[in-house]
C-alpha positions in Angstrom: 30.1 -114.0 -33.6 32.8 -111.9 -32.4 36.2 -113.1 -31.8 37.8 -113.1 -28.7 41.3 -111.8 -29.9 42.7 -115.5 -29.1 42.4 -116.2 -33.0 45.5 -116.3 -35.8 46.3 -112.6 -36.1 46.0 -111.1 -39.9 49.0 -110.9 -42.0 50.1 -107.2 -42.9 49.1 -105.8 -39.6 51.1 -104.8 -36.6 49.8 -104.5 -33.3 51.2 -101.3 -31.4 51.6 -101.4 -27.8 49.8 -97.8 -26.4 52.2 -95.3 -25.3 52.9 -94.8 -21.9 50.1 -92.4 -20.6 52.5 -90.1 -18.3 54.6 -87.2 -18.7 58.5 -88.2 -19.6 60.8 -87.9 -16.6 62.6 -84.7 -17.5 59.2 -82.9 -18.1 58.3 -83.8 -14.4 61.8 -82.7 -13.2 61.5 -79.5 -14.9 57.5 -79.2 -13.4 59.4 -79.8 -10.0 61.9 -77.0 -10.2 59.5 -74.7 -11.8 57.2 -75.1 -8.5 60.1 -75.0 -6.3 61.0 -71.9 -7.9 57.5 -70.2 -8.0 57.1 -71.2 -4.2 60.2 -69.5 -3.1 59.9 -66.5 -5.1 56.4 -65.8 -4.2 57.4 -66.4 -0.8 60.1 -63.6 -1.1 58.0 -60.8 -2.2 56.9 -57.9 -0.5 53.6 -56.9 0.1 53.2 -54.4 -2.7 54.2 -57.3 -5.2 51.7 -59.8 -4.1 49.5 -59.1 -6.8 51.6 -59.3 -9.4 53.2 -62.7 -7.6 49.4 -63.8 -7.7 49.4 -63.5 -11.5 52.7 -65.0 -11.6 51.5 -68.4 -10.0 48.3 -68.5 -12.2 50.4 -68.1 -15.4 52.6 -71.2 -13.9 49.5 -73.2 -13.3 48.4 -72.5 -17.2 51.7 -73.3 -18.9 51.9 -76.7 -16.4 48.0 -77.4 -17.3 48.9 -76.8 -21.2 51.5 -79.0 -21.0 49.6 -82.1 -19.9 47.0 -81.1 -22.4 49.4 -81.0 -25.3 50.8 -84.3 -24.3 47.2 -86.1 -24.6 46.4 -84.4 -27.7 49.7 -85.3 -29.2 49.0 -89.1 -28.1 45.4 -89.1 -29.6 46.8 -87.7 -32.8 49.3 -90.3 -33.3 46.9 -93.0 -32.7 44.6 -91.5 -35.2 47.5 -91.6 -37.8 48.3 -95.0 -36.9 44.7 -95.8 -37.3 44.8 -94.6 -41.0 48.1 -96.1 -41.6 46.9 -99.5 -40.4 43.5 -99.2 -43.0 45.7 -98.6 -46.0 47.7 -101.5 -45.2 
C-alpha cells in the first residue's frame, strides 16, 4: 500500500521546495533592454545593411533561447545532485 504523504516523516531527510521555475528579475530586465536595443537598432538600419540586421536579430534570439535553456538544465542538474545527496544520507 502506498502512503499519501500525510504520515510521519523519515528522520534524516530534508524535503526541499523546488526552485522557482521562472527567470530571475535581473535576467528579465536585461532581456527587455536588449530587445529594445535590437528593435531600435534594426529600425535605424539603412536598406543596404538590412541583411546583417536580420542576422543580428537571429543571434539575439538564439542567445535569449540559450539563456532559458541553461536555466532549465541548471535546475535539472541541481535536482539530480540533491537526489544523490539524499540517497547517501
